[in-house]
N, C-alpha and C positions, 0 to 999 in steps of 0.2 A: 397595102400589105397587111395580112392578118396574122395573129399570133394565137396558137392553140395551147391553152394552159389548162390542164385538168384541175378540178377542185379536189383537194385532199379529203379523204374520208373524214366525216364528222363536221365538215365546214358547210355543207349544204344539206338541205332536208327540210323538214316541216318547221314552221314557225312555232314559237312557244305560245302558250295560252295567255290571254290578256290578264295582266296583273292589276293594273289600275290606270286611271286617267284623271286629268285635271284640266281646268280651263280658268284662265285669268283674263280680265278685261281692263282696258285702259281708255280713258277719255281725254288724255293729254299727250297723245303720240308716244306712249310708252315710258313717260317719266315716272309714273307710279302705276302699280298693278293691284287689282283686287281679285281675290279668289271668287269664283262663281260656284255656288252649291249645285252639285250635279246628282242626278239620279240615274243609275245604270239600268238599262233595259234587259233584264234577265242575264243570260250568259252571252248575249250578243256584244259585239264591239260597238255599242251605241249608248250614248248618254244624252240627257236633256237637262237644261237649266234655264233659269229666268234671269234676264238682264234688267237692271233698274237704271235706265239711262237718264242722267240728269238733264234738266231743261236747258242748261248751258252747253251741253255737248254738241260738237259739230261733226265729230268722227268717232267711230268705235274701233279700237285696236284689239286684237285677240292673240292670246298665247296658249296653245294647247299642248299637252304632254300626255304620253301613254307609255306604259312599260309592259313587258311580258315576264312570265315566270322563269325565263332562262337568262335574265339579266339584260336583255335588250331594252332600249328606250329611244324615244325620238321626241323632240320638241319643235313645234312650228310656230313662228311669230309672224303676224301680219299687221303692220302698222297701217292705219287708215283703211281697214278692211271694209268698212261700211260708212257711208255718209248719213248724217241725221238731218232730217228736215224739221 
């Protein structure tokens, strides 16, 4: 069974411009987080940063956040995103 529900005016349309982004890293499965210094690639929705992985780390967990200029935001957390050898 399908339901046809139109989207009211003003609730659909183009996304807002990128406002800001952040990245945090954890080496203890999310018990503690450290901010990563990021450099934005011009006006693109792309950033880069350098992780300083401790010798004792077995896994890297990541928490990324981004916001737009219309008040929207999202945060994504990945525990044990990468294994360290």
